[in-house]
N, C-alpha and C positions, 0 to 999 in steps of 0.2 A: 437365493439372494446372497450376495457377497458383501460382507461388512468388515471393515478393517478394525482390528482390535486397537483400543486406545493404549498407547504406550506412555510410560512415565516421561520419556524424553520429549514426546510431542506435547504433553501437558506442560512440562517445564518451558519448552520453547514458546508456547502460547502465553504463559505468564510473563516471561521476559519480554516478548513482543509487545503485549499490551501495556506493560509497565514503562517500556521505553517509548511507546508511541506518543504519549503526551509530552515527554521530555523532548523528543526529536522535533515534534511540531512546534512547540513553544520556542525552542532554540533556533529553529530554522526560519522563524518568522522575521527575524531581524534582517535588515538589508545591509549589504556590504557597501561601504562608502565608494563613491565613484573613483576615488584615487587608490583603490586596492592594488596591491602589487600584481603585475601581469601574470606572474607564476601562479598565484592563487586562483585567478580567473581561469587560467589554463587547466589547472587541476580540477576545478569545479566543473568545467565543461567536459573534461575527460570522464569524470565520475558520472555525469549525466548520461553520456553516451553508453557507458558500461551498464548503468541502471536500466536504460531503455532496452539493451540487449538482454539483460536478465529478465525483465518484465515480459519481453516477447517470448523467450524460451519457456518460462514458467506458464505463460498463458497457453502455449502450444501443448505443454504437458497436461494442463488442466482440461483442455478440449478432448484429449484422448483418455482422460481418466487416470493419469499416472502421477499427478502432482498432489502433494500433501497440501491441505488447506493452509497450514502455517506458512508453507513456502509461498503460496499465492499472496497471502496478506503481507508477508515480509517483503516480497518483491515490489508490490504496489506502494508500500510505505517508503521503501528505499528510493524508488523513483520520485515519489512526492517530495521527499526530503532533498534530493538532489535538485529538483526543480525550484523548490522554495529557497534554497541557498543562493540561487542565481537571480531571484526576483529582486527588483529594486523599488517596487511600489506595491501598495495594497491591491491595486487593480491586477497586477501580474500574479500576486499570491492568490487572489480570488479565482483567477482563471486556472491556475495550477490545481487548486483544491476542487474546483468544479470538474476538471478533467479526471481527477482521481476518483471522485464520487461516481462519475459516469462509468469508469472502468470497474469500480467495485460493484455497481449494479449489474453489469454484464456478467461478472464473476458469480454473483448471486443467482442469476438466471441459469448459468451453466451448472452450478452446484445443485440447484433445485431439480433440473432435468436429470442429472446423474442420480439423485436420490430416488426419483420416480422410476428410473431404470434399474434400481437396485445395486448401483455401483458404489454408492456412498451411504454411510449411516446418517439417519435424520439429524443427529446432533451437529453435523457439519454446517448446516444452513445457518443456525444461530451464530456460529463462529464467524462466518463470512459477513453476516448482517451486523454484528457488533463492530467489526472492523470498519465497515462502511459508515456506520453511525458515528463512530469516533471522528472520522474525517469530516462528515457532514456537520457535526457539532462545531468543529474548528472553523469550518466555512461560515456558519451562521454567526459565530463569535466575531470573526473578522468583518463580516458585513455589518454587524451591529456597532462597530467602532465609530 
């Protein structure tokens, strides 16, 4: 059975990730006014495209068992933040959050399978689950407004 040793850098990355998650989600929930400069919109769209590419690449790495869980969570939250920054209504934000929760659930299934196959340590599943729950909590908060 192969288990990756926990490294201090990974732990630090997770701490920074979860600390920043709440900040990013709360800051990203604001809508940009319709009269935003065209350059800002262009940059936001470019960032969204890059975040989608990042998410795709990390998901491919996860499928073959070479991605760190922190990488997977960071890519998903980066994509979510990019999507939320382009949202102009709560309806669009809810859709972005729902998509992110669905992606997180897929990641959970992959991690669970890899744990059963002995490719990952069992501690990795709660890490993915906590990340999904953070997003799901933000979704419920937004729906409750």
